[in-house]
C-alpha positions as CSV (number, residue, x, y, z in Angstrom):
1,M,89.7,70.5,101.5
2,T,89.4,72.6,104.6
3,M,89.0,76.3,104.9
4,S,92.6,76.6,106.0
5,D,93.7,74.8,102.9
6,L,91.7,77.2,100.8
7,S,93.3,80.1,102.6
8,S,96.8,78.7,101.9
9,L,96.0,78.1,98.3
10,D,94.7,81.7,97.9
11,Q,98.0,83.0,99.4
12,I,100.1,80.8,97.1
13,L,98.1,81.8,94.0
14,A,98.4,85.5,95.0
15,G,102.2,85.2,95.1
16,G,104.4,86.0,98.0
17,G,105.7,89.4,96.8
18,A,109.1,90.9,97.0
19,T,109.8,93.7,99.6
20,A,109.0,97.2,98.4
21,K,112.2,99.2,98.8
22,F,112.0,102.8,99.8
23,E,115.5,104.3,99.4
24,A,114.9,108.1,99.1
25,P,112.1,110.5,100.1
26,G,109.6,110.6,97.3
27,D,109.8,106.9,96.5
28,L,106.4,105.4,96.2
29,Y,104.6,102.2,95.3
30,T,101.0,101.9,94.2
31,G,98.8,99.1,93.1
32,E,95.8,97.0,93.9
33,I,95.8,95.2,97.2
34,V,96.1,91.4,96.7
35,D,96.6,90.5,100.4
36,V,96.7,92.1,103.8
37,Q,98.2,90.2,106.8
38,I,99.3,90.8,110.3
39,R,102.7,89.2,111.0
40,Q,104.9,89.2,114.0
41,V,108.1,91.2,113.8
42,N,111.5,89.4,114.0
43,D,114.1,90.7,116.5
44,Y,116.9,92.6,114.6
45,D,119.7,90.7,116.4
46,S,118.4,87.2,116.9
47,G,116.0,86.9,114.0
48,K,113.5,85.3,116.3
49,P,109.9,86.6,116.9
50,A,110.0,89.9,118.9
51,F,108.0,90.7,122.0
52,W,107.3,93.8,124.0
53,D,108.4,93.8,127.7
54,D,104.9,92.8,128.8
55,G,105.0,89.7,126.6
56,R,102.8,90.9,123.8
57,P,104.1,90.1,120.3
58,Q,105.4,93.0,118.2
59,E,103.3,93.0,115.1
60,Q,103.4,94.6,111.7
61,I,100.9,95.0,108.8
62,V,102.0,93.5,105.5
63,V,100.2,94.9,102.5
64,T,100.9,93.0,99.3
65,I,100.0,95.1,96.1
66,A,100.1,94.3,92.4
67,T,102.5,96.9,90.8
68,S,103.8,97.4,87.3
69,E,107.3,96.9,88.5
70,S,109.1,93.7,87.2
71,T,112.7,92.5,87.4
72,G,112.2,89.5,85.1
73,P,109.9,86.8,83.8
74,D,109.5,85.3,87.3
75,D,108.6,88.6,88.9
76,D,104.8,89.0,89.0
77,G,105.1,92.6,90.2
78,H,103.7,91.9,93.7
79,R,105.4,94.0,96.3
80,N,105.1,93.7,100.1
81,V,104.8,97.0,102.0
82,Y,105.7,96.5,105.7
83,I,104.0,98.8,108.2
84,K,105.0,98.8,111.9
85,G,102.1,98.1,114.2
86,W,103.0,101.1,116.5
87,G,104.3,104.6,116.2
88,D,104.1,107.0,113.3
89,Q,103.7,104.3,110.6
90,L,100.6,102.8,112.3
91,K,99.3,106.4,112.9
92,A,99.6,107.1,109.2
93,F,97.9,103.8,108.3
94,R,95.1,104.5,110.7
95,Q,94.6,107.9,109.1
96,A,94.4,106.2,105.6
97,A,91.8,103.8,107.0
98,K,89.8,106.7,108.5
99,G,89.8,108.5,105.2
100,L,88.5,105.3,103.5
101,G,85.8,104.9,106.1
102,R,86.7,101.2,106.8
103,N,89.7,98.9,107.0
104,P,91.8,98.4,103.8
105,R,91.2,95.1,102.1
106,Q,91.8,93.0,99.0
107,G,90.8,94.9,95.8
108,D,91.4,98.4,97.2
109,Q,94.0,100.7,95.5
110,F,96.9,101.4,97.9
111,T,99.7,103.9,97.6
112,A,102.7,104.1,100.1
113,T,105.0,107.2,99.8
114,Y,108.2,107.6,101.7
115,V,108.0,111.3,102.8
116,G,111.1,111.7,105.1
117,D,112.8,110.5,108.3
118,G,111.8,110.8,111.9
119,E,113.9,111.3,115.0
120,R,116.9,108.9,115.4
121,K,116.5,107.6,119.0
122,N,118.9,104.6,118.8
123,P,122.4,105.1,117.4
124,R,122.5,101.5,116.3
125,F,119.7,102.1,113.8
126,N,118.9,104.5,111.0
127,P,116.3,107.1,111.6
128,P,112.8,105.7,111.3
129,K,111.2,106.3,107.8
130,L,108.0,108.3,107.7
131,F,105.3,107.3,105.2
132,Q,102.0,108.6,103.9
133,Y,99.4,105.9,102.9
134,E,96.4,106.4,100.6
135,V,93.6,103.9,100.0
136,T,90.8,104.1,97.6
137,A,87.7,102.0,97.3
138,G,87.4,98.3,97.0
139,T,85.5,95.2,99.2
140,A,86.3,92.9,104.5
141,G,88.4,94.2,107.2
142,L,91.9,94.1,108.5
143,S,92.4,93.7,112.3
144,N,92.2,95.5,115.6
145,L,95.4,97.4,114.9
146,T,93.6,100.0,112.9
147,G,91.0,100.5,115.6
148,Q,88.1,100.1,113.2
149,D,85.5,97.5,112.8
150,N,84.1,96.0,109.6
151,P,81.1,97.8,108.2
152,T,77.7,96.6,109.4
153,P,75.4,94.9,106.8
154,A,73.4,98.2,106.5
155,A,76.6,100.2,106.0
156,A,77.8,97.7,103.4
157,Q,74.5,97.9,101.5
158,A,74.8,101.7,101.5
159,Q,78.3,101.5,100.1
160,A,77.4,99.0,97.4
161,P,75.8,101.5,94.9
162,A,78.7,103.9,95.1
163,A,81.1,101.0,94.6
164,Q,79.2,99.8,91.6
165,A,79.1,103.3,90.1
166,A,82.9,103.8,90.4
167,P,84.7,103.0,87.1
168,A,86.5,99.7,87.3
169,A,89.4,101.1,85.2
170,A,90.1,103.8,87.8
171,S,90.5,101.2,90.5
172,A,92.8,99.1,88.4
173,Q,95.0,101.9,87.1
174,G,95.3,104.0,90.3
175,P,96.5,107.7,90.3
176,G,98.2,108.9,87.2
177,P,101.6,110.6,87.1
178,Q,100.2,114.1,87.4
179,E,98.1,113.1,90.4
180,K,101.1,111.5,92.0
181,A,103.1,114.7,91.3
182,K,100.4,116.8,92.9
183,Q,100.6,114.6,96.0
184,L,104.4,114.9,96.2
185,I,104.1,118.7,95.8
186,Q,101.7,118.9,98.7
187,L,104.2,116.8,100.7
188,G,106.8,119.5,100.2
189,L,109.2,117.8,97.8
190,D,111.0,120.0,95.3
191,D,110.4,120.0,91.5
192,A,113.6,118.3,90.6
193,T,113.1,115.4,93.0
194,I,109.5,114.8,91.9
195,A,110.5,114.9,88.2
196,S,113.3,112.4,88.9
197,Q,111.0,110.0,90.8
198,L,108.2,110.1,88.3
199,G,110.2,110.4,85.1
200,M,108.4,113.7,84.2
201,D,109.7,117.0,82.8
202,V,110.6,119.4,85.6
203,D,108.8,122.2,83.8
204,V,105.6,120.2,83.9
205,I,106.0,119.8,87.7
206,G,106.4,123.6,87.9
207,I,103.1,124.2,86.0
208,L,101.3,121.7,88.3
209,R,102.7,123.6,91.3
210,Q,101.5,126.9,89.9
211,N,98.0,125.4,89.3
212,L,97.8,124.1,92.9
213,A,98.8,127.5,94.2
214,A,96.2,129.3,92.1
């Protein structure tokens, strides 16, 4: 069996993942990263691979995460988050990678939040969706799109003790409802919207807002 066969097998066992759907500001998906890939974007009209005017392929980052969402017995909860390899989405992803100190990878905890809409430049399309991405600890880089290199062996050794000390349960569970609520408050969403998105009491959101302002 070749290395490429092993790679394909890993992808099959990980599951392809359904597309994460972000329909309204405040929608978010969170979970452990099971796969990170760079894929070429398909042209909206032809469905064929898209290229820039200079011949370079238009690329996107596809982060597959294990979520608690399931639509049935055949749904493993894996969801694909598609991130454009240019513009505001790439900028936000780079910011998340910068905060992490390295490229996101399998095993990290990843959260994508739809925070609003950008400027509508083409009347044929909806306004571009704006996202905030958050990544917390885990273990081998992404690609040149993030503009960051893999850690050197010395850096990896320095990170290892901290990674071992971090509770495994925290990585698996990700941020709780109150932490998510605080994040959405800081993004400027109102109490009713946050309560609806997270299934929390609006009064609890109000208390969290007051605590943040204190």
